[in-house]
PyMOL CGO cylinders between C-alpha atoms (Angstrom):
from pymol import cmd
from pymol.cgo import CYLINDER

trace = [
    CYLINDER, -12.14, -15.32, 10.36, -9.97, -12.40, 11.34, 0.3, 1, 1, 1, 1, 1, 1,
    CYLINDER, -9.97, -12.40, 11.34, -9.93, -11.56, 15.04, 0.3, 1, 1, 1, 1, 1, 1,
    CYLINDER, -9.93, -11.56, 15.04, -9.68, -7.79, 15.28, 0.3, 1, 1, 1, 1, 1, 1,
    CYLINDER, -9.68, -7.79, 15.28, -8.84, -6.57, 18.75, 0.3, 1, 1, 1, 1, 1, 1,
    CYLINDER, -8.84, -6.57, 18.75, -8.64, -3.15, 20.24, 0.3, 1, 1, 1, 1, 1, 1,
    CYLINDER, -8.64, -3.15, 20.24, -4.97, -2.30, 21.10, 0.3, 1, 1, 1, 1, 1, 1,
    CYLINDER, -4.97, -2.30, 21.10, -5.87, 0.93, 22.99, 0.3, 1, 1, 1, 1, 1, 1,
    CYLINDER, -5.87, 0.93, 22.99, -4.95, 0.61, 26.63, 0.3, 1, 1, 1, 1, 1, 1,
    CYLINDER, -4.95, 0.61, 26.63, -2.16, -1.92, 25.87, 0.3, 1, 1, 1, 1, 1, 1,
    CYLINDER, -2.16, -1.92, 25.87, 1.48, -0.95, 26.48, 0.3, 1, 1, 1, 1, 1, 1,
    CYLINDER, 1.48, -0.95, 26.48, 2.66, -1.66, 22.94, 0.3, 1, 1, 1, 1, 1, 1,
    CYLINDER, 2.66, -1.66, 22.94, 6.11, -3.04, 22.11, 0.3, 1, 1, 1, 1, 1, 1,
    CYLINDER, 6.11, -3.04, 22.11, 7.62, -3.41, 18.68, 0.3, 1, 1, 1, 1, 1, 1,
    CYLINDER, 7.62, -3.41, 18.68, 9.94, -5.87, 17.07, 0.3, 1, 1, 1, 1, 1, 1,
    CYLINDER, 9.94, -5.87, 17.07, 11.21, -6.12, 13.53, 0.3, 1, 1, 1, 1, 1, 1,
    CYLINDER, 11.21, -6.12, 13.53, 11.27, -9.53, 11.85, 0.3, 1, 1, 1, 1, 1, 1,
    CYLINDER, 11.27, -9.53, 11.85, 11.38, -11.06, 8.37, 0.3, 1, 1, 1, 1, 1, 1,
    CYLINDER, 11.38, -11.06, 8.37, 9.70, -14.41, 8.17, 0.3, 1, 1, 1, 1, 1, 1,
    CYLINDER, 9.70, -14.41, 8.17, 10.38, -16.57, 5.06, 0.3, 1, 1, 1, 1, 1, 1,
    CYLINDER, 10.38, -16.57, 5.06, 8.04, -15.47, 2.28, 0.3, 1, 1, 1, 1, 1, 1,
    CYLINDER, 8.04, -15.47, 2.28, 7.22, -12.07, 3.82, 0.3, 1, 1, 1, 1, 1, 1,
    CYLINDER, 7.22, -12.07, 3.82, 8.60, -8.56, 3.34, 0.3, 1, 1, 1, 1, 1, 1,
    CYLINDER, 8.60, -8.56, 3.34, 10.33, -7.14, 6.40, 0.3, 1, 1, 1, 1, 1, 1,
    CYLINDER, 10.33, -7.14, 6.40, 7.72, -6.56, 9.10, 0.3, 1, 1, 1, 1, 1, 1,
    CYLINDER, 7.72, -6.56, 9.10, 7.14, -4.74, 12.30, 0.3, 1, 1, 1, 1, 1, 1,
    CYLINDER, 7.14, -4.74, 12.30, 5.18, -6.68, 14.90, 0.3, 1, 1, 1, 1, 1, 1,
    CYLINDER, 5.18, -6.68, 14.90, 3.33, -4.81, 17.58, 0.3, 1, 1, 1, 1, 1, 1,
    CYLINDER, 3.33, -4.81, 17.58, 2.39, -6.64, 20.72, 0.3, 1, 1, 1, 1, 1, 1,
    CYLINDER, 2.39, -6.64, 20.72, 1.21, -6.13, 24.28, 0.3, 1, 1, 1, 1, 1, 1,
    CYLINDER, 1.21, -6.13, 24.28, -0.34, -7.92, 27.28, 0.3, 1, 1, 1, 1, 1, 1,
    CYLINDER, -0.34, -7.92, 27.28, -3.96, -7.92, 27.95, 0.3, 1, 1, 1, 1, 1, 1,
    CYLINDER, -3.96, -7.92, 27.95, -4.92, -9.02, 31.45, 0.3, 1, 1, 1, 1, 1, 1,
    CYLINDER, -4.92, -9.02, 31.45, -8.30, -10.80, 31.32, 0.3, 1, 1, 1, 1, 1, 1,
    CYLINDER, -8.30, -10.80, 31.32, -8.73, -13.90, 33.44, 0.3, 1, 1, 1, 1, 1, 1,
    CYLINDER, -8.73, -13.90, 33.44, -5.02, -14.56, 32.77, 0.3, 1, 1, 1, 1, 1, 1,
    CYLINDER, -5.02, -14.56, 32.77, -2.41, -12.53, 30.86, 0.3, 1, 1, 1, 1, 1, 1,
    CYLINDER, -2.41, -12.53, 30.86, -2.45, -12.92, 27.09, 0.3, 1, 1, 1, 1, 1, 1,
    CYLINDER, -2.45, -12.92, 27.09, -0.21, -11.48, 24.47, 0.3, 1, 1, 1, 1, 1, 1,
    CYLINDER, -0.21, -11.48, 24.47, -2.07, -9.70, 21.67, 0.3, 1, 1, 1, 1, 1, 1,
    CYLINDER, -2.07, -9.70, 21.67, 0.07, -9.29, 18.57, 0.3, 1, 1, 1, 1, 1, 1,
    CYLINDER, 0.07, -9.29, 18.57, -0.27, -8.29, 14.95, 0.3, 1, 1, 1, 1, 1, 1,
    CYLINDER, -0.27, -8.29, 14.95, 1.62, -7.18, 11.89, 0.3, 1, 1, 1, 1, 1, 1,
    CYLINDER, 1.62, -7.18, 11.89, 1.78, -3.38, 12.07, 0.3, 1, 1, 1, 1, 1, 1,
    CYLINDER, 1.78, -3.38, 12.07, -0.62, -1.99, 9.51, 0.3, 1, 1, 1, 1, 1, 1,
    CYLINDER, -0.62, -1.99, 9.51, -3.14, -4.87, 9.84, 0.3, 1, 1, 1, 1, 1, 1,
    CYLINDER, -3.14, -4.87, 9.84, -6.04, -5.38, 12.17, 0.3, 1, 1, 1, 1, 1, 1,
    CYLINDER, -6.04, -5.38, 12.17, -6.01, -9.15, 12.55, 0.3, 1, 1, 1, 1, 1, 1,
    CYLINDER, -6.01, -9.15, 12.55, -4.85, -10.00, 16.07, 0.3, 1, 1, 1, 1, 1, 1,
    CYLINDER, -4.85, -10.00, 16.07, -3.14, -13.22, 17.07, 0.3, 1, 1, 1, 1, 1, 1,
    CYLINDER, -3.14, -13.22, 17.07, -3.29, -14.21, 20.77, 0.3, 1, 1, 1, 1, 1, 1,
    CYLINDER, -3.29, -14.21, 20.77, -1.22, -16.47, 22.94, 0.3, 1, 1, 1, 1, 1, 1,
    CYLINDER, -1.22, -16.47, 22.94, -1.12, -16.82, 26.75, 0.3, 1, 1, 1, 1, 1, 1,
    CYLINDER, -1.12, -16.82, 26.75, 1.97, -15.08, 28.22, 0.3, 1, 1, 1, 1, 1, 1,
    CYLINDER, 1.97, -15.08, 28.22, 3.03, -18.25, 30.09, 0.3, 1, 1, 1, 1, 1, 1,
    CYLINDER, 3.03, -18.25, 30.09, 2.80, -20.34, 26.86, 0.3, 1, 1, 1, 1, 1, 1,
    CYLINDER, 2.80, -20.34, 26.86, 4.84, -17.82, 24.84, 0.3, 1, 1, 1, 1, 1, 1,
    CYLINDER, 4.84, -17.82, 24.84, 7.45, -17.55, 27.51, 0.3, 1, 1, 1, 1, 1, 1,
    CYLINDER, 7.45, -17.55, 27.51, 7.67, -21.31, 27.73, 0.3, 1, 1, 1, 1, 1, 1,
    CYLINDER, 7.67, -21.31, 27.73, 7.90, -22.08, 23.94, 0.3, 1, 1, 1, 1, 1, 1,
    CYLINDER, 7.90, -22.08, 23.94, 10.09, -19.09, 23.00, 0.3, 1, 1, 1, 1, 1, 1,
    CYLINDER, 10.09, -19.09, 23.00, 12.41, -18.91, 25.97, 0.3, 1, 1, 1, 1, 1, 1,
    CYLINDER, 12.41, -18.91, 25.97, 12.08, -15.12, 25.66, 0.3, 1, 1, 1, 1, 1, 1,
    CYLINDER, 12.08, -15.12, 25.66, 12.80, -15.03, 21.92, 0.3, 1, 1, 1, 1, 1, 1,
    CYLINDER, 12.80, -15.03, 21.92, 9.42, -13.67, 20.88, 0.3, 1, 1, 1, 1, 1, 1,
    CYLINDER, 9.42, -13.67, 20.88, 10.64, -12.67, 17.37, 0.3, 1, 1, 1, 1, 1, 1,
    CYLINDER, 10.64, -12.67, 17.37, 11.29, -16.30, 16.53, 0.3, 1, 1, 1, 1, 1, 1,
    CYLINDER, 11.29, -16.30, 16.53, 7.82, -17.32, 17.66, 0.3, 1, 1, 1, 1, 1, 1,
    CYLINDER, 7.82, -17.32, 17.66, 6.24, -14.53, 15.57, 0.3, 1, 1, 1, 1, 1, 1,
    CYLINDER, 6.24, -14.53, 15.57, 8.28, -15.60, 12.56, 0.3, 1, 1, 1, 1, 1, 1,
    CYLINDER, 8.28, -15.60, 12.56, 7.27, -19.24, 12.84, 0.3, 1, 1, 1, 1, 1, 1,
    CYLINDER, 7.27, -19.24, 12.84, 3.62, -18.41, 13.36, 0.3, 1, 1, 1, 1, 1, 1,
    CYLINDER, 3.62, -18.41, 13.36, 3.58, -16.09, 10.36, 0.3, 1, 1, 1, 1, 1, 1,
    CYLINDER, 3.58, -16.09, 10.36, 5.35, -18.67, 8.12, 0.3, 1, 1, 1, 1, 1, 1,
    CYLINDER, 5.35, -18.67, 8.12, 2.58, -21.13, 8.98, 0.3, 1, 1, 1, 1, 1, 1,
    CYLINDER, 2.58, -21.13, 8.98, -0.12, -18.45, 8.40, 0.3, 1, 1, 1, 1, 1, 1,
    CYLINDER, -0.12, -18.45, 8.40, 1.44, -17.80, 5.00, 0.3, 1, 1, 1, 1, 1, 1,
    CYLINDER, 1.44, -17.80, 5.00, 0.92, -21.44, 4.03, 0.3, 1, 1, 1, 1, 1, 1,
    CYLINDER, 0.92, -21.44, 4.03, -2.75, -21.08, 4.87, 0.3, 1, 1, 1, 1, 1, 1,
    CYLINDER, -2.75, -21.08, 4.87, -2.90, -17.79, 2.93, 0.3, 1, 1, 1, 1, 1, 1,
    CYLINDER, -2.90, -17.79, 2.93, -1.40, -19.45, -0.13, 0.3, 1, 1, 1, 1, 1, 1,
    CYLINDER, -1.40, -19.45, -0.13, -3.99, -22.20, 0.05, 0.3, 1, 1, 1, 1, 1, 1,
    CYLINDER, -3.99, -22.20, 0.05, -6.76, -19.65, 0.19, 0.3, 1, 1, 1, 1, 1, 1,
    CYLINDER, -6.76, -19.65, 0.19, -5.15, -17.86, -2.77, 0.3, 1, 1, 1, 1, 1, 1,
    CYLINDER, -5.15, -17.86, -2.77, -5.10, -21.07, -4.81, 0.3, 1, 1, 1, 1, 1, 1,
    CYLINDER, -5.10, -21.07, -4.81, -8.78, -21.48, -4.05, 0.3, 1, 1, 1, 1, 1, 1,
    CYLINDER, -8.78, -21.48, -4.05, -9.48, -17.96, -5.18, 0.3, 1, 1, 1, 1, 1, 1,
    CYLINDER, -9.48, -17.96, -5.18, -10.28, -16.42, -1.80, 0.3, 1, 1, 1, 1, 1, 1,
    CYLINDER, -10.28, -16.42, -1.80, -13.81, -17.78, -2.07, 0.3, 1, 1, 1, 1, 1, 1,
    CYLINDER, -13.81, -17.78, -2.07, -15.00, -16.82, 1.39, 0.3, 1, 1, 1, 1, 1, 1,
    CYLINDER, -15.00, -16.82, 1.39, -15.61, -13.35, 2.78, 0.3, 1, 1, 1, 1, 1, 1,
    CYLINDER, -15.61, -13.35, 2.78, -13.21, -13.89, 5.66, 0.3, 1, 1, 1, 1, 1, 1,
    CYLINDER, -13.21, -13.89, 5.66, -10.41, -15.09, 3.36, 0.3, 1, 1, 1, 1, 1, 1,
    CYLINDER, -10.41, -15.09, 3.36, -10.89, -11.99, 1.19, 0.3, 1, 1, 1, 1, 1, 1,
    CYLINDER, -10.89, -11.99, 1.19, -10.52, -9.89, 4.37, 0.3, 1, 1, 1, 1, 1, 1,
    CYLINDER, -10.52, -9.89, 4.37, -7.15, -11.62, 5.03, 0.3, 1, 1, 1, 1, 1, 1,
    CYLINDER, -7.15, -11.62, 5.03, -6.19, -10.98, 1.37, 0.3, 1, 1, 1, 1, 1, 1,
    CYLINDER, -6.19, -10.98, 1.37, -6.98, -7.30, 1.81, 0.3, 1, 1, 1, 1, 1, 1,
    CYLINDER, -6.98, -7.30, 1.81, -4.93, -7.05, 5.00, 0.3, 1, 1, 1, 1, 1, 1,
    CYLINDER, -4.93, -7.05, 5.00, -1.91, -9.12, 4.00, 0.3, 1, 1, 1, 1, 1, 1,
    CYLINDER, -1.91, -9.12, 4.00, -1.47, -8.85, 0.17, 0.3, 1, 1, 1, 1, 1, 1,
    CYLINDER, -1.47, -8.85, 0.17, 1.30, -6.26, 0.44, 0.3, 1, 1, 1, 1, 1, 1,
    CYLINDER, 1.30, -6.26, 0.44, 3.19, -8.24, 3.07, 0.3, 1, 1, 1, 1, 1, 1,
    CYLINDER, 3.19, -8.24, 3.07, 3.18, -11.81, 1.80, 0.3, 1, 1, 1, 1, 1, 1,
    CYLINDER, 3.18, -11.81, 1.80, 5.41, -12.75, -1.18, 0.3, 1, 1, 1, 1, 1, 1,
    CYLINDER, 5.41, -12.75, -1.18, 3.68, -15.09, -3.59, 0.3, 1, 1, 1, 1, 1, 1,
]
cmd.load_cgo(trace, "trace")
């Protein structure tokens, strides 16, 4: 169930990370101000967008956004591996496979 967001209009920032089980990555992220400010972030080269309220990310990361992105992607990789073992049987899991196959080490 990928969430693909439009990043146009966001002031994009970049950070390089390497979560366990991934190739080195660049994360692109920016703040979208809806009812309250939310960070939109994704692996550069993909469309799936992760979101987290700015206040929540600041609280849990103490400003170390790279560490949060790494932890989130390591958890996402576990889900991805489960979908892989199942054979990517749903359309949405195949969409994730198409977006992340070159980034996740199996």
